[in-house]
N, C-alpha and C positions, 0 to 999 in steps of 0.2 A: 473697638472691635474695627475689624480695615473689611475695604470691601470690595464683594466678590462678586467677578459681574461674569456673565456664561457668553465670550466678544469668539462670532461668528464666522471667516470671514466671507463676505457675498461676491467681492468682484476684489482681484486683482490684474492690474492693469502697468508695463513696466514704463515711467516717464519721465522726462522732467520734472524742475523742484514743483509740487504743488503750490500754490499761493493763496488758492481756496475755492470752498466746495459748500454747493451747495443744492437740496432736496427736492425736485417737486415735489409739491403734497400733493394731487391729484395722480402725472403720470409716472411708472416706475423709472424718469429721468433723473440720471444724476449731473449736473453740469460742473464740471472743473478750472479753473483757469489757471495757466500754466508762466513759468519762468520764462521760458523761452518766446511769450508771446501769443504761444495762441488760445483757444479755450475749447474745452472739449464736453459735450454731450455722452455720455455713455444710456444707455439701455439697464439695469443693473440687475431685471431679470429675464434677458437675454444674453446678461454678458456683450454683448456687442455695441461696436463703435456708432451711433447715432450722427451726430453730425459734427465735422470738426470747421475751427474759424481762425484764422492769419490775421489778428487781428494789429498789433505792431512788432516790432524790432524787440522789443522793452520787456519785461516783464506785468502781467498784466494782474492786478493784485486783487481786484475783487471781481464779482460776479456775482449775480443772484434772480431770481423765475419770480416773471410780474406773474402772476394768475392770472389778475381780472382783463388783462391785455391782451395775455397770451404772449407775450414778450421775454428777452436776456439781456439782462443790461450787464455791460461789460467794460472796464474803466481798467485803464492803466496807472 
């Protein structure tokens, strides 16, 4: 029996290739790391870009929220 899910799009943004996504457990934020070396934090409720970081000139392959420290750790 196939699994049927009711998927609804909440946020759609044009960008470079996405390498990693992390969702903050307490805030309405999504951390996205990109192939172009940037990282973005979006608010999925307002669909607005909250913060952008230019990390390096190579793909950023990992990103993670650390809630207890109020950090976002990003690595390439």
